[in-house]
MDAnalysis code that builds the backbone (N, CA, C; Angstrom):
import MDAnalysis as mda
import numpy as np

u = mda.Universe.empty(192, n_residues=64, atom_resindex=np.repeat(np.arange(64), 3), trajectory=True)
u.add_TopologyAttr("name", ["N", "CA", "C"] * 64)
u.add_TopologyAttr("resid", np.arange(1, 65))
u.add_TopologyAttr("resname", ["UNK", "UNK", "UNK", "UNK", "UNK", "UNK", "UNK", "UNK", "UNK", "UNK", "UNK", "UNK", "UNK", "UNK", "UNK", "UNK", "UNK", "UNK", "UNK", "UNK", "UNK", "UNK", "UNK", "UNK", "UNK", "UNK", "UNK", "UNK", "UNK", "UNK", "UNK", "UNK", "UNK", "UNK", "UNK", "UNK", "UNK", "UNK", "UNK", "UNK", "UNK", "UNK", "UNK", "UNK", "UNK", "UNK", "UNK", "UNK", "UNK", "UNK", "UNK", "UNK", "UNK", "UNK", "UNK", "UNK", "UNK", "UNK", "UNK", "UNK", "UNK", "UNK", "UNK", "UNK"])
u.atoms.positions = np.array([
    [11.436, -94.029, 6.660],
    [10.522, -92.922, 6.748],
    [11.198, -91.668, 6.226],
    [10.447, -90.913, 5.476],
    [10.983, -89.686, 4.912],
    [9.982, -88.567, 5.137],
    [10.480, -87.467, 5.647],
    [9.633, -86.293, 5.845],
    [9.733, -85.402, 4.618],
    [8.634, -84.757, 4.293],
    [8.643, -83.828, 3.168],
    [9.408, -82.563, 3.561],
    [9.730, -81.777, 2.555],
    [10.420, -80.512, 2.801],
    [9.598, -79.633, 3.745],
    [8.296, -79.577, 3.523],
    [7.433, -78.735, 4.350],
    [7.355, -79.269, 5.781],
    [7.281, -80.581, 5.931],
    [7.269, -81.171, 7.271],
    [8.560, -80.836, 8.016],
    [9.673, -80.877, 7.310],
    [10.947, -80.512, 7.927],
    [10.968, -79.038, 8.322],
    [10.368, -78.181, 7.487],
    [10.265, -76.758, 7.823],
    [9.462, -76.564, 9.102],
    [8.323, -77.238, 9.174],
    [7.467, -77.137, 10.362],
    [8.219, -77.628, 11.588],
    [8.864, -78.768, 11.478],
    [9.588, -79.329, 12.609],
    [10.720, -78.416, 13.063],
    [11.401, -77.818, 12.118],
    [12.476, -76.891, 12.445],
    [11.961, -75.660, 13.192],
    [10.835, -75.140, 12.754],
    [10.254, -73.972, 13.427],
    [9.757, -74.330, 14.827],
    [9.197, -75.515, 14.966],
    [8.765, -75.984, 16.287],
    [9.985, -76.115, 17.197],
    [11.057, -76.632, 16.634],
    [12.308, -76.762, 17.394],
    [12.796, -75.398, 17.874],
    [12.558, -74.376, 17.073],
    [12.949, -73.016, 17.441],
    [12.023, -72.397, 18.487],
    [10.976, -73.145, 18.863],
    [10.090, -72.687, 19.924],
    [8.822, -72.003, 19.467],
    [8.550, -72.016, 18.163],
    [7.346, -71.367, 17.669],
    [6.106, -72.206, 17.966],
    [5.023, -71.541, 18.259],
    [3.738, -72.203, 18.472],
    [3.127, -72.556, 17.118],
    [2.078, -73.346, 17.158],
    [1.362, -73.693, 15.927],
    [0.898, -72.431, 15.208],
    [0.359, -71.490, 15.949],
    [-0.113, -70.238, 15.359],
    [1.042, -69.458, 14.724],
    [2.176, -69.411, 15.388],
    [3.345, -68.696, 14.857],
    [3.906, -69.384, 13.620],
    [3.932, -70.710, 13.628],
    [4.395, -71.453, 12.453],
    [3.480, -71.150, 11.274],
    [2.177, -71.187, 11.514],
    [1.214, -70.903, 10.455],
    [1.435, -69.512, 9.864],
    [1.641, -68.548, 10.727],
    [1.874, -67.186, 10.272],
    [3.164, -67.089, 9.463],
    [4.210, -67.690, 9.972],
    [5.513, -67.637, 9.293],
    [5.461, -68.279, 7.910],
    [4.752, -69.413, 7.802],
    [4.694, -70.132, 6.521],
    [3.503, -69.712, 5.665],
    [2.698, -68.797, 6.185],
    [1.508, -68.303, 5.490],
    [0.552, -69.432, 5.112],
    [0.289, -70.293, 6.106],
    [-0.671, -71.385, 5.957],
    [-1.601, -71.350, 7.168],
    [-2.653, -72.136, 7.121],
    [-3.599, -72.134, 8.240],
    [-3.054, -72.929, 9.427],
    [-3.608, -72.603, 10.581],
    [-3.256, -73.319, 11.806],
    [-3.590, -74.808, 11.663],
    [-4.709, -75.068, 11.039],
    [-5.130, -76.461, 10.842],
    [-4.138, -77.230, 9.960],
    [-3.595, -76.565, 8.960],
    [-2.598, -77.211, 8.096],
    [-1.347, -77.547, 8.895],
    [-0.926, -76.649, 9.767],
    [0.234, -76.921, 10.624],
    [-0.067, -78.123, 11.519],
    [-1.263, -78.182, 12.069],
    [-1.644, -79.312, 12.920],
    [-1.600, -80.623, 12.132],
    [-2.012, -80.572, 10.874],
    [-1.954, -81.761, 10.018],
    [-0.510, -82.173, 9.773],
    [0.351, -81.202, 9.479],
    [1.774, -81.516, 9.297],
    [2.345, -82.150, 10.559],
    [2.024, -81.583, 11.716],
    [2.546, -82.116, 12.976],
    [2.050, -83.541, 13.218],
    [0.785, -83.788, 12.916],
    [0.231, -85.132, 13.079],
    [0.943, -86.118, 12.142],
    [1.165, -85.698, 10.895],
    [1.866, -86.558, 9.928],
    [3.303, -86.840, 10.364],
    [3.964, -85.832, 10.897],
    [5.338, -86.001, 11.397],
    [5.343, -87.054, 12.504],
    [4.429, -86.919, 13.452],
    [4.366, -87.876, 14.559],
    [4.106, -89.294, 14.061],
    [3.209, -89.435, 13.088],
    [2.913, -90.756, 12.530],
    [4.127, -91.338, 11.818],
    [4.783, -90.543, 11.002],
    [5.941, -91.029, 10.261],
    [7.089, -91.420, 11.182],
    [7.276, -90.649, 12.243],
    [8.369, -90.939, 13.178],
    [7.940, -91.914, 14.281],
    [6.681, -92.287, 14.262],
    [6.105, -93.236, 15.216],
    [6.283, -92.775, 16.664],
    [5.877, -91.529, 16.893],
    [5.952, -90.939, 18.229],
    [4.598, -90.336, 18.576],
    [4.456, -89.938, 19.843],
    [3.167, -89.427, 20.298],
    [3.144, -87.925, 20.541],
    [4.316, -87.288, 20.574],
    [4.326, -85.855, 20.853],
    [5.524, -85.183, 20.192],
    [5.509, -83.869, 20.231],
    [6.539, -83.097, 19.528],
    [7.927, -83.279, 20.150],
    [7.993, -83.454, 21.452],
    [9.292, -83.656, 22.096],
    [9.955, -84.922, 21.570],
    [9.190, -85.990, 21.511],
    [9.723, -87.246, 20.987],
    [10.067, -87.114, 19.507],
    [9.236, -86.393, 18.754],
    [9.506, -86.193, 17.328],
    [10.836, -85.470, 17.125],
    [11.085, -84.456, 17.933],
    [12.352, -83.725, 17.830],
    [13.531, -84.622, 18.176],
    [13.406, -85.448, 19.194],
    [14.488, -86.362, 19.583],
    [14.793, -87.352, 18.464],
    [13.754, -87.950, 17.902],
    [13.944, -88.926, 16.824],
    [14.525, -88.242, 15.593],
    [14.011, -87.090, 15.249],
    [14.500, -86.372, 14.060],
    [15.968, -86.010, 14.214],
    [16.385, -85.607, 15.402],
    [17.802, -85.307, 15.628],
    [18.646, -86.566, 15.501],
    [18.160, -87.643, 16.098],
    [18.898, -88.917, 16.062],
    [19.078, -89.412, 14.633],
    [18.095, -89.156, 13.782],
    [18.157, -89.569, 12.385],
    [18.798, -88.517, 11.480],
    [19.295, -87.447, 12.097],
    [19.931, -86.347, 11.372],
    [19.012, -85.685, 10.359],
    [17.715, -85.651, 10.665],
    [16.767, -84.953, 9.808],
    [16.796, -83.456, 10.089],
    [17.139, -83.107, 11.333],
    [17.296, -81.702, 11.741],
    [18.541, -81.610, 12.595],
    [19.048, -80.401, 12.746],
    [20.248, -80.194, 13.581],
    [19.852, -79.777, 14.968],
])
């Protein structure tokens, strides 16, 4: 499984504690687009929530 550059950006910002709305503002994209990225991340990492996604991404060294 490989995350796109943008998916990694979203995941990194979520890791920093930003909400979906804050991520959207920071990346200048819509809230719905952020939700789509988050859904795709969960599907690719085969997890059900952001906490699990962060754990898996760290374990795979996708994020620090």
